[in-house]
VOBA-1610 file (N, C-alpha, C; in pm, whole numbers, padded with zeros to 5 digits, always signed):
BEGIN
Unk+01628-01352+04226Unk+01578-01448+04127Unk+01540-01375+03997Unk+01579-01435+03886Unk+01539-01379+03758Unk+01393-01412+03731Unk+01326-01322+03663Unk+01189-01349+03621Unk+01177-01317+03472Unk+01096-01394+03402Unk+01081-01379+03259Unk+00934-01372+03222Unk+00901-01277+03136Unk+00763-01264+03088Unk+00747-01345+02959Unk+00628-01401+02942Unk+00597-01476+02820Unk+00587-01379+02703Unk+00662-01406+02596Unk+00656-01320+02479Unk+00535-01355+02394Unk+00499-01263+02305Unk+00387-01289+02216Unk+00413-01410+02128Unk+00534-01422+02073Unk+00561-01532+01983Unk+00556-01666+02056Unk+00603-01671+02180Unk+00591-01795+02258Unk+00445-01825+02288Unk+00369-01722+02321Unk+00225-01735+02346Unk+00156-01793+02222Unk+00191-01739+02105Unk+00127-01783+01982Unk+00172-01924+01944Unk+00297-01955+01965Unk+00348-02090+01938Unk+00272-02193+02021Unk+00253-02165+02148Unk+00177-02256+02234Unk+00034-02270+02185Unk-00025-02159+02142Unk-00163-02161+02092Unk-00173-02247+01968Unk-00080-02231+01873Unk-00084-02309+01749Unk-00065-02458+01777Unk+00027-02492+01866Unk+00052-02632+01898Unk-00067-02694+01972Unk-00127-02617+02062Unk-00241-02666+02140Unk-00358-02703+02048Unk-00372-02629+01939Unk-00485-02653+01848Unk-00444-02731+01723Unk-00320-02782+01722Unk-00275-02865+01611Unk-00270-02792+01479Unk-00227-02665+01482Unk-00224-02584+01362Unk-00082-02568+01310Unk-00074-02524+01184Unk+00056-02509+01119Unk+00127-02385+01170Unk+00253-02371+01128Unk+00332-02255+01168Unk+00324-02140+01067Unk+00243-02156+00963Unk+00233-02049+00864Unk+00186-01919+00928Unk+00092-01929+01020Unk+00039-01810+01086Unk+00146-01744+01173Unk+00231-01825+01235Unk+00342-01771+01313Unk+00434-01686+01226Unk+00465-01737+01108Unk+00554-01665+01017Unk+00490-01534+00974Unk+00361-01537+00944Unk+00291-01414+00907Unk+00293-01314+01021Unk+00263-01359+01142Unk+00258-01268+01255Unk+00397-01211+01287Unk+00500-01288+01265Unk+00635-01237+01286Unk+00663-01120+01191Unk+00614-01131+01069Unk+00634-01021+00973Unk+00556-00896+01016Unk+00437-00915+01073Unk+00357-00801+01118Unk+00423-00735+01239Unk+00479-00815+01330Unk+00552-00759+01444Unk+00672-00677+01396Unk+00746-00729+01300Unk+00862-00657+01248Unk+00820-00524+01186Unk+00708-00526+01113Unk+00659-00403+01052Unk+00621-00301+01159Unk+00553-00346+01264Unk+00509-00255+01371Unk+00630-00191+01441Unk+00732-00271+01468Unk+00851-00217+01535Unk+00920-00113+01446Unk+00923-00140+01316Unk+00987-00046+01224Unk+00906+00084+01216Unk+00773+00073+01213Unk+00688+00193+01211Unk+00709+00274+01338Unk+00716+00204+01452Unk+00739+00273+01578Unk+00872+00350+01575Unk+00974+00289+01517Unk+01104+00355+01506Unk+01093+00482+01423Unk+01025+00474+01307Unk+01012+00592+01222Unk+00930+00700+01291Unk+00832+00660+01369Unk+00751+00759+01441Unk+00837+00831+01546Unk+00913+00754+01623Unk+00992+00812+01732Unk+01103+00903+01680Unk+01154+00874+01561Unk+01263+00955+01504Unk+01212+01052+01398Unk+01081+01060+01383Unk+01022+01141+01275Unk+01058+01287+01283Unk+01055+01343+01404Unk+01085+01486+01417Unk+01229+01515+01377Unk+01321+01424+01413Unk+01462+01444+01380Unk+01487+01430+01230Unk+01412+01341+01165Unk+01434+01315+01023Unk+01344+01397+00932Unk+01257+01478+00990Unk+01166+01558+00909Unk+01056+01478+00845Unk+01012+01373+00912Unk+00910+01284+00855Unk+00770+01302+00916Unk+00749+01410+00991Unk+00620+01425+01058Unk+00522+01512+00980Unk+00564+01568+00869Unk+00478+01660+00796Unk+00399+01596+00684Unk+00335+01680+00604Unk+00257+01634+00489Unk+00349+01584+00379Unk+00298+01486+00303Unk+00377+01431+00193Unk+00365+01515+00067Unk+00266+01605+00064Unk+00248+01689-00053Unk+00164+01625-00161Unk+00085+01524-00124Unk-00002+01459-00221Unk-00129+01413-00152Unk-00227+01373-00233Unk-00355+01325-00182Unk-00361+01175-00204Unk-00404+01101-00101Unk-00409+00954-00114Unk-00537+00909-00183Unk-00554+00778-00195Unk-00668+00720-00265Unk-00800+00756-00197Unk-00795+00791-00069Unk-00916+00827+00005Unk-00955+00974-00016Unk-00874+01049-00093Unk-00901+01190-00111Unk-00853+01275+00005Unk-00761+01221+00086Unk-00711+01290+00203Unk-00565+01331+00181Unk-00524+01441+00244Unk-00383+01481+00237Unk-00298+01378+00309Unk-00207+01316+00237Unk-00124+01210+00295Unk-00009+01269+00376Unk+00021+01205+00488Unk+00138+01241+00567Unk+00257+01158+00518Unk+00377+01209+00541Unk+00496+01132+00504Unk+00497+00995+00572Unk+00456+00993+00699Unk+00457+00865+00771Unk+00349+00770+00721Unk+00241+00822+00662Unk+00143+00733+00597Unk+00211+00650+00490Unk+00288+00718+00406Unk+00355+00651+00295Unk+00465+00558+00344Unk+00543+00605+00443Unk+00650+00522+00497Unk+00593+00394+00558Unk+00490+00410+00643Unk+00430+00294+00709Unk+00373+00196+00608Unk+00311+00247+00503Unk+00254+00159+00401Unk+00362+00076+00333Unk+00473+00139+00298Unk+00583+00066+00234Unk+00644-00036+00328Unk+00655+00000+00456Unk+00711-00093+00555Unk+00624-00218+00566Unk+00494-00200+00580Unk+00404-00315+00597Unk+00405-00402+00472Unk+00398-00341+00356Unk+00400-00419+00231Unk+00529-00501+00220Unk+00641-00440+00257Unk+00769-00511+00247Unk+00769-00636+00334Unk+00730-00621+00460Unk+00738-00735+00551Unk+00633-00840+00519Unk+00514-00800+00475Unk+00414-00898+00436Unk+00461-00979+00316Unk+00520-00910+00218Unk+00571-00979+00100Unk+00685-01073+00136Unk+00774-01027+00225Unk+00887-01110+00267Unk+00842-01238+00338Unk+00728-01235+00403Unk+00681-01353+00475Unk+00650-01468+00381Unk+00613-01436+00256Unk+00576-01540+00160Unk+00442-01604+00189Unk+00367-01552+00284Unk+00243-01616+00328Unk+00118-01540+00287Unk+00134-01429+00216Unk+00019-01344+00181Unk-00004-01350+00031Unk-00125-01386-00007Unk-00159-01389-00149Unk-00202-01251-00196Unk-00288-01185-00118Unk-00332-01049-00149Unk-00337-00967-00021Unk-00313-00837-00037Unk-00329-00744+00075Unk-00416-00628+00030Unk-00484-00569+00123Unk-00561-00447+00101Unk-00509-00343+00198Unk-00466-00228+00145Unk-00415-00119+00228Unk-00500+00005+00209Unk-00514+00082+00315Unk-00585+00210+00302Unk-00517+00300+00200Unk-00387+00284+00182Unk-00310+00373+00096Unk-00301+00327-00049Unk-00359+00212-00080Unk-00349+00157-00216Unk-00488+00143-00277Unk-00504+00195-00396Unk-00637+00192-00460Unk-00679+00049-00494Unk-00585-00031-00541Unk-00618-00166-00588Unk-00571-00273-00489Unk-00625-00391-00509Unk-00580-00508-00435Unk-00430-00527-00463Unk-00351-00549-00358Unk-00206-00566-00374Unk-00174-00714-00385Unk-00127-00755-00501Unk-00092-00894-00523Unk+00048-00921-00468Unk+00062-01032-00393Unk+00191-01062-00332Unk+00244-01198-00376Unk+00212-01303-00305Unk+00267-01435-00334Unk+00154-01526-00384Unk+00162-01576-00507Unk+00053-01660-00560Unk+00024-01784-00476Unk+00124-01831-00402Unk+00102-01950-00319Unk+00072-01913-00174Unk+00055-01783-00147Unk+00027-01739-00011Unk-00104-01796+00043Unk-00115-01803+00175Unk-00231-01865+00240Unk-00329-01765+00299Unk-00292-01635+00301Unk-00372-01539+00376Unk-00399-01412+00297Unk-00512-01350+00331Unk-00539-01211+00297Unk-00506-01127+00420Unk-00448-01011+00400Unk-00426-00917+00510Unk-00485-00782+00470Unk-00570-00729+00556Unk-00633-00599+00534Unk-00575-00504+00639Unk-00516-00391+00599Unk-00448-00310+00699Unk-00459-00160+00673Unk-00458-00088+00784Unk-00442+00057+00784Unk-00309+00083+00853Unk-00207+00121+00777Unk-00072+00129+00835Unk-00052+00245+00932Unk-00137+00347+00923Unk-00119+00465+01009Unk-00256+00526+01038Unk-00327+00465+01131Unk-00460+00514+01170Unk-00445+00639+01256Unk-00527+00741+01226Unk-00521+00865+01305Unk-00401+00951+01274Unk-00363+00957+01146Unk-00238+01025+01111Unk-00244+01177+01134Unk-00364+01233+01153Unk-00371+01376+01186Unk-00309+01405+01322Unk-00288+01299+01403Unk-00223+01315+01533Unk-00070+01325+01523Unk-00016+01288+01407Unk+00129+01278+01392Unk+00201+01410+01423Unk+00159+01525+01368Unk+00233+01648+01394Unk+00234+01689+01541Unk+00144+01632+01620Unk+00133+01667+01761Unk+00195+01562+01852Unk+00259+01462+01793Unk+00322+01353+01868Unk+00222+01278+01956Unk+00099+01268+01910Unk-00004+01193+01982Unk-00013+01052+01925Unk-00073+00957+01998Unk-00076+00818+01953Unk-00150+00798+01821Unk-00098+00706+01743Unk-00159+00660+01619Unk-00169+00508+01627Unk-00225+00448+01524Unk-00241+00302+01527Unk-00199+00237+01398Unk-00172+00109+01406Unk-00151+00021+01291Unk-00251-00093+01310Unk-00353-00097+01222Unk-00462-00192+01233Unk-00450-00299+01125Unk-00486-00422+01158Unk-00482-00528+01057Unk-00587-00636+01086Unk-00638-00694+00978Unk-00725-00810+00986Unk-00672-00917+00894Unk-00693-01043+00931Unk-00638-01156+00854Unk-00748-01255+00824Unk-00753-01299+00700Unk-00847-01404+00659Unk-00770-01508+00577Unk-00822-01630+00575Unk-00757-01735+00496Unk-00804-01731+00352Unk-00714-01768+00263Unk-00752-01786+00123Unk-00828-01918+00110Unk-00881-01942-00007Unk-00945-02069-00036Unk-00837-02174-00061Unk-00819-02266+00033Unk-00714-02367+00020Unk-00760-02491-00054Unk-00888-02495-00090Unk-00943-02613-00158Unk-00943-02601-00309Unk-00913-02483-00358Unk-00914-02463-00503Unk-00861-02326-00538Unk-00881-02283-00663Unk-00831-02151-00704Unk-00892-02039-00620Unk-00811-01939-00591Unk-00858-01824-00513Unk-00905-01714-00609Unk-01029-01669-00591Unk-01083-01567-00680Unk-01059-01425-00629Unk-00996-01413-00512Unk-00966-01280-00460Unk-01085-01207-00403Unk-01193-01278-00376Unk-01311-01209-00323Unk-01285-01159-00182Unk-01355-01054-00145Unk-01333-00986-00018Unk-01416-01050+00092Unk-01358-01056+00210Unk-01421-01128+00321Unk-01496-01034+00415Unk-01607-01083+00467Unk-01674-01016+00577Unk-01593-01037+00704Unk-01614-00951+00803Unk-01538-00960+00927Unk-01554-01092+00999Unk-01671-01156+00985Unk-01690-01285+01055Unk-01612-01398+00990Unk-01542-01369+00879Unk-01453-01468+00817Unk-01307-01446+00857Unk-01279-01339+00930Unk-01142-01317+00974Unk-01103-01427+01074Unk-00975-01460+01075Unk-00925-01554+01175Unk-00851-01481+01287Unk-00814-01356+01260Unk-00744-01276+01361Unk-00754-01130+01321Unk-00743-01043+01420Unk-00738-00899+01395Unk-00664-00835+01511Unk-00593-00726+01482Unk-00516-00665+01589Unk-00483-00521+01563Unk-00422-00458+01663Unk-00380-00319+01650Unk-00260-00291+01740Unk-00172-00210+01688Unk-00061-00156+01764Unk-00093-00009+01790Unk-00079+00036+01914Unk-00093+00178+01944Unk+00048+00233+01958Unk+00083+00321+01866Unk+00219+00371+01850Unk+00223+00518+01892Unk+00318+00560+01975Unk+00437+00488+02021Unk+00424+00434+02163Unk+00303+00402+02208Unk+00285+00359+02347Unk+00341+00220+02374Unk+00366+00143+02266Unk+00423+00010+02286Unk+00321-00094+02330Unk+00195-00076+02293Unk+00094-00177+02324Unk+00047-00243+02197Unk+00018-00371+02208Unk-00026-00453+02095Unk-00142-00538+02145Unk-00256-00528+02076Unk-00374-00606+02113Unk-00414-00691+01994Unk-00440-00818+02018Unk-00479-00909+01910Unk-00594-00997+01956Unk-00685-01022+01864Unk-00794-01116+01888Unk-00777-01234+01794Unk-00789-01354+01848Unk-00782-01478+01772Unk-00921-01540+01770Unk-00963-01587+01656Unk-01101-01635+01640Unk-01136-01739+01745Unk-01240-01710+01823Unk-01291-01798+01927Unk-01185-01832+02032Unk-01087-01742+02049Unk-00980-01766+02148Unk-00949-01641+02230Unk-01035-01540+02223Unk-01020-01424+02309Unk-00941-01310+02249Unk-00939-01202+02325Unk-00868-01079+02288Unk-00759-01056+02392Unk-00635-01033+02345Unk-00519-01030+02434Unk-00436-00905+02411Unk-00384-00847+02520Unk-00299-00730+02510Unk-00157-00763+02556Unk-00060-00706+02483Unk+00082-00723+02514Unk+00148-00585+02522Unk+00260-00580+02594Unk+00335-00455+02610Unk+00479-00478+02566Unk+00536-00378+02500Unk+00673-00391+02451Unk+00770-00372+02568Unk+00875-00453+02571Unk+00973-00442+02680Unk+01103-00381+02628Unk+01205-00378+02714Unk+01330-00313+02678Unk+01405-00387+02568Unk+01369-00510+02540Unk+01432-00585+02432Unk+01353-00577+02302Unk+01248-00491+02301Unk+01160-00474+02185Unk+01080-00599+02154Unk+01053-00680+02257Unk+00961-00792+02245Unk+00828-00753+02309Unk+00718-00801+02249Unk+00587-00781+02310Unk+00564-00897+02407Unk+00536-00861+02533Unk+00533-00961+02640Unk+00409-00944+02728Unk+00394-01040+02818Unk+00296-01038+02926Unk+00152-01036+02875Unk+00105-01147+02818Unk-00033-01151+02767Unk-00136-01130+02877Unk-00230-01043+02851Unk-00341-01018+02941Unk-00471-01031+02862Unk-00557-01120+02907Unk-00683-01137+02835Unk-00778-01022+02869Unk-00840-00966+02766Unk-00927-00851+02785Unk-01074-00891+02774Unk-01153-00845+02867Unk-01298-00860+02862Unk-01358-00727+02902Unk-01452-00678+02823Unk-01514-00550+02854Unk-01580-00556+02991Unk-01554-00458+03077Unk-01607-00463+03213Unk-01759-00448+03217Unk-01822-00522+03307Unk-01968-00516+03321Unk-02012-00397+03404Unk-01926-00347+03489Unk-01959-00236+03578Unk-01963-00105+03499Unk-02080-00042+03495Unk-02097+00080+03417Unk-02021+00199+03474Unk-01970+00189+03596Unk-01900+00302+03658Unk-01778+00344+03577Unk-01717+00250+03507Unk-01597+00284+03431Unk-01627+00315+03284Unk-01750+00298+03241Unk-01783+00311+03099Unk-01763+00454+03050Unk-01726+00464+02923Unk-01702+00593+02859Unk-01777+00602+02727Unk-01807+00725+02686Unk-01855+00752+02551Unk-01742+00821+02476Unk-01724+00782+02350Unk-01616+00838+02269Unk-01669+00870+02130Unk-01674+00999+02097Unk-01717+01041+01963Unk-01674+01185+01942Unk-01678+01230+01818Unk-01641+01367+01784Unk-01760+01458+01815Unk-01756+01519+01931Unk-01870+01600+01976Unk-01894+01721+01885Unk-01791+01768+01818Unk-01807+01883+01728Unk-01898+01851+01611Unk-01919+01722+01583Unk-02001+01682+01469Unk-02144+01643+01508Unk-02178+01657+01635Unk-02306+01602+01681Unk-02425+01659+01605Unk-02419+01786+01564Unk-02531+01844+01492Unk-02547+01786+01352Unk-02446+01714+01305Unk-02453+01654+01171Unk-02506+01511+01175Unk-02524+01455+01296Unk-02574+01318+01309Unk-02725+01316+01286Unk-02779+01197+01266Unk-02924+01182+01251Unk-02992+01222+01382Unk-03121+01256+01374Unk-03194+01302+01492Unk-03201+01195+01600Unk-03216+01068+01559Unk-03223+00960+01655Unk-03094+00944+01734Unk-02980+00956+01665Unk-02850+00944+01732Unk-02827+01063+01823Unk-02862+01185+01776Unk-02847+01304+01861Unk-02930+01291+01989Unk-03053+01244+01974Unk-03139+01228+02092Unk-03082+01126+02189Unk-03029+01015+02136Unk-02971+00912+02223Unk-02852+00968+02300Unk-02769+01046+02231Unk-02653+01106+02298Unk-02698+01200+02410Unk-02796+01283+02382Unk-02843+01378+02484Unk-02899+01306+02606Unk-02963+01192+02586Unk-03020+01118+02699Unk-02913+01046+02780Unk-02800+01015+02715Unk-02703+00926+02780Unk-02568+00988+02815Unk-02533+01099+02757Unk-02395+01146+02772Unk-02357+01185+02914Unk-02454+01225+02994Unk-02420+01263+03132Unk-02407+01142+03225Unk-02439+01023+03175Unk-02427+00903+03257Unk-02284+00850+03261Unk-02202+00891+03163Unk-02070+00830+03146Unk-01963+00938+03128Unk-01838+00899+03149Unk-01726+00987+03119Unk-01715+01004+02968Unk-01660+01117+02925Unk-01641+01142+02782Unk-01492+01150+02753Unk-01447+01071+02655Unk-01307+01073+02612Unk-01302+01060+02460Unk-01218+01141+02395Unk-01204+01129+02250Unk-01064+01173+02209Unk-00990+01083+02147Unk-00852+01108+02106Unk-00843+01147+01959Unk-00934+01096+01877Unk-00929+01126+01734Unk-00850+01025+01653Unk-00818+00912+01714Unk-00757+00800+01642Unk-00830+00674+01687Unk-00888+00602+01592Unk-00970+00486+01625Unk-00897+00390+01717Unk-00771+00359+01687Unk-00695+00264+01769Unk-00685+00312+01914Unk-00654+00439+01934Unk-00640+00492+02068Unk-00771+00497+02144Unk-00878+00541+02075Unk-01009+00547+02140Unk-01062+00408+02173Unk-01043+00312+02082Unk-01088+00176+02108Unk-01004+00111+02217Unk-00877+00145+02225Unk-00790+00095+02331Unk-00851+00126+02468Unk-00902+00247+02485Unk-00967+00286+02611Unk-01096+00208+02633Unk-01177+00195+02527Unk-01305+00125+02540Unk-01282-00019+02582Unk-01180-00084+02526Unk-01149-00223+02564Unk-01117-00235+02713Unk-01055-00133+02768Unk-01017-00137+02909Unk-01132-00096+03001Unk-01202+00011+02962Unk-01301+00071+03052Unk-01445+00037+03018Unk-01471-00010+02895Unk-01608-00033+02853Unk-01675+00095+02808Unk-01796+00081+02754Unk-01869+00197+02705Unk-01898+00186+02558Unk-01897+00299+02488Unk-01937+00300+02347Unk-01855+00401+02269Unk-01797+00354+02158Unk-01734+00441+02059Unk-01834+00461+01945Unk-01856+00586+01908Unk-01951+00617+01801Unk-01881+00693+01689Unk-01899+00647+01567Unk-01860+00724+01449Unk-01979+00721+01355Unk-02081+00801+01385Unk-02206+00795+01309Unk-02192+00846+01167Unk-02294+00819+01087Unk-02303+00878+00954Unk-02320+01029+00969Unk-02264+01103+00875Unk-02282+01248+00868Unk-02391+01276+00765Unk-02503+01330+00812Unk-02618+01346+00721Unk-02672+01488+00718Unk-02629+01576+00808Unk-02686+01710+00816Unk-02582+01821+00803Unk-02472+01793+00737Unk-02368+01894+00723Unk-02415+02003+00626Unk-02390+02131+00657Unk-02434+02238+00566Unk-02367+02232+00429Unk-02250+02170+00423Unk-02183+02149+00294Unk-02214+02006+00249Unk-02301+01988+00150Unk-02341+01853+00108Unk-02224+01762+00074Unk-02111+01820+00031Unk-01995+01739-00005Unk-01933+01672+00117Unk-01965+01722+00237Unk-01907+01667+00358Unk-02000+01570+00429Unk-02112+01538+00366Unk-02201+01436+00421Unk-02151+01297+00383Unk-02161+01205+00479Unk-02127+01065+00457Unk-02244+00980+00507Unk-02348+00966+00425Unk-02469+00897+00470Unk-02447+00750+00506Unk-02342+00689+00452Unk-02311+00550+00486Unk-02203+00539+00592Unk-02150+00653+00637Unk-02041+00652+00733Unk-01909+00680+00665Unk-01806+00710+00746Unk-01677+00751+00690Unk-01565+00650+00713Unk-01574+00569+00818Unk-01468+00472+00844Unk-01467+00364+00737Unk-01350+00310+00708Unk-01339+00202+00611Unk-01375+00069+00677Unk-01454-00010+00609Unk-01508-00133+00666Unk-01401-00238+00691Unk-01320-00269+00591Unk-01237-00390+00596Unk-01118-00379+00689Unk-01053-00263+00691Unk-00928-00252+00767Unk-00940-00157+00885Unk-01060-00106+00912Unk-01082-00027+01032Unk-01198-00087+01113Unk-01321-00071+01062Unk-01439-00111+01140Unk-01444-00261+01168Unk-01419-00344+01067Unk-01425-00489+01088Unk-01314-00537+01181Unk-01199-00472+01174Unk-01086-00511+01261Unk-01122-00490+01408Unk-01164-00369+01443Unk-01196-00342+01583Unk-01322-00416+01628Unk-01415-00439+01535Unk-01537-00513+01570Unk-01506-00658+01601Unk-01415-00718+01526Unk-01372-00855+01552Unk-01307-00863+01690Unk-01222-00768+01720Unk-01155-00765+01850Unk-01256-00745+01963Unk-01349-00654+01940Unk-01450-00623+02041Unk-01537-00746+02070Unk-01574-00820+01966Unk-01655-00940+01986Unk-01580-01042+02071Unk-01450-01060+02046Unk-01371-01155+02124Unk-01352-01109+02269Unk-01376-00979+02294Unk-01368-00927+02430Unk-01505-00918+02497Unk-01608-00973+02429Unk-01741-00976+02487Unk-01832-00863+02446Unk-01789-00781+02351Unk-01870-00669+02305Unk-01931-00695+02169Unk-01978-00588+02104Unk-02037-00602+01971Unk-02028-00469+01898Unk-02072-00468+01772Unk-02063-00347+01690Unk-02167-00353+01580Unk-02226-00237+01548Unk-02325-00228+01441Unk-02296-00107+01353Unk-02364-00104+01237Unk-02349+00009+01146Unk-02468+00104+01160Unk-02486+00194+01066Unk-02591+00297+01076Unk-02732+00238+01066Unk-02744+00117+01012Unk-02875+00051+01006Unk-02899-00040+01125Unk-02803-00048+01215Unk-02816-00135+01331Unk-02782-00278+01304Unk-02722-00307+01186Unk-02685-00444+01153Unk-02541-00471+01197Unk-02509-00596+01236Unk-02374-00627+01284Unk-02267-00596+01179Unk-02165-00525+01220Unk-02054-00491+01130Unk-01993-00618+01070Unk-01976-00720+01154Unk-01905-00840+01109Unk-01982-00921+01005Unk-02110-00893+00988Unk-02190-00968+00889Unk-02192-00900+00752Unk-02134-00780+00742Unk-02142-00704+00617Unk-02042-00760+00516Unk-02093-00802+00403Unk-02009-00852+00295Unk-01964-00735+00209Unk-01834-00703+00207Unk-01789-00585+00132Unk-01800-00605-00018Unk-01836-00500-00087Unk-01839-00502-00233Unk-01716-00436-00293Unk-01642-00364-00208Unk-01521-00295-00252Unk-01426-00284-00135Unk-01296-00289-00164Unk-01199-00293-00054Unk-01194-00163+00026Unk-01245-00053-00030Unk-01244+00074+00044Unk-01385+00116+00085Unk-01474+00021+00095Unk-01611+00048+00135Unk-01614+00116+00272Unk-01702+00213+00288Unk-01712+00289+00412Unk-01833+00245+00494Unk-01828+00278+00622Unk-01937+00242+00712Unk-01939+00335+00832Unk-02056+00347+00893Unk-02064+00407+01027Unk-02027+00297+01126Unk-02000+00336+01251Unk-01957+00237+01350Unk-02004+00276+01490Unk-02070+00180+01556Unk-02109+00192+01696Unk-02055+00067+01764Unk-01961+00085+01856Unk-01873-00023+01900Unk-01853-00020+02050Unk-01865-00136+02116Unk-01833-00139+02257Unk-01914-00239+02336Unk-01952-00199+02457Unk-02025-00288+02548Unk-02160-00325+02489Unk-02195-00453+02499Unk-02313-00504+02430Unk-02440-00427+02464Unk-02457-00395+02594Unk-02581-00330+02634Unk-02600-00196+02562Unk-02494-00118+02552Unk-02505+00012+02485Unk-02520-00005+02335Unk-02450-00100+02277Unk-02464-00124+02134Unk-02608-00167+02101Unk-02664-00254+02183Unk-02802-00298+02161Unk-02900-00182+02175Unk-02874-00093+02273Unk-02961+00023+02292Unk-02964+00110+02167Unk-02848+00145+02119Unk-02843+00237+02004Unk-02882+00165+01875Unk-02863+00035+01868Unk-02904-00040+01750Unk-03056-00033+01731Unk-03130-00033+01841Unk-03276-00021+01832Unk-03315+00115+01773Unk-03243+00219+01815Unk-03269+00353+01761Unk-03239+00354+01612Unk-03127+00297+01572Unk-03084+00297+01432Unk-03181+00219+01344Unk-03228+00105+01394Unk-03322+00024+01315Unk-03454+00097+01292Unk-03500+00171+01391Unk-03627+00244+01380Unk-03618+00355+01279Unk-03502+00425+01277Unk-03493+00540+01186Unk-03452+00501+01044Unk-03406+00375+01026Unk-03367+00333+00892Unk-03487+00275+00815
//
């Protein structure tokens, strides 16, 4: 007997019809899927084509750009523009708001190549995105949305062939790529309640640069849980979604080189922290910043605004949030 897995697009079509929604979102998501598949192709063939090295320039974040950073950015912009459904986009690789289609219905915030320092080692990277609606009742002023205004957020872990998406008030779902390059077999994700599987994930080499309250919390808790750290937000969060626990990217406040301190945190709010926080909330978790305030409630003042991030199982997030509130 033949057996067939439900594809992501069929899953989404059923979801849109069940809730009486338009197909505009389907068209947008089809463009994002096409972009992800193309990025995966460039990653898998990167060593053969000489695309795994540095691009020889510094990006808007002040970081050495990889060739695949630039390739992935151009790929995503192309497919988003082709969809005709995006009015503005925000990319990690672009200093300014990217204007696309004046009649578009959506904002898309994306990091086309999360964890690009993993590229030369052929380790997993991510493609992160968040989606918000434009103002359909009148002129759009291009203002930036807080995470709690997103209608969807997702990530592709490349080249593992996994795709996870959260739909507002409709859960967090994981799909796997099959031999036909379709993402199939939706599995709803909920952070496990059993602490036996929980993990802590953070850059342990930086622990001396964290605030005293965060260092103390880590020392009290790190032996209770397994420790895993990949160095790419998408990959580390992928594990947390499955196993539970806490991902930490604290503010850097005690570095001996003052230029390397990030008192507000280093991750970008709109296309990194808010994306995974939205997904985490739909999976039953939560996320806060260095002040212990919910990530999703932060109204960005700039598209490249940075933040600290504490993300994962609610109990652990609440524990460390109390520490953060006291020291702030």
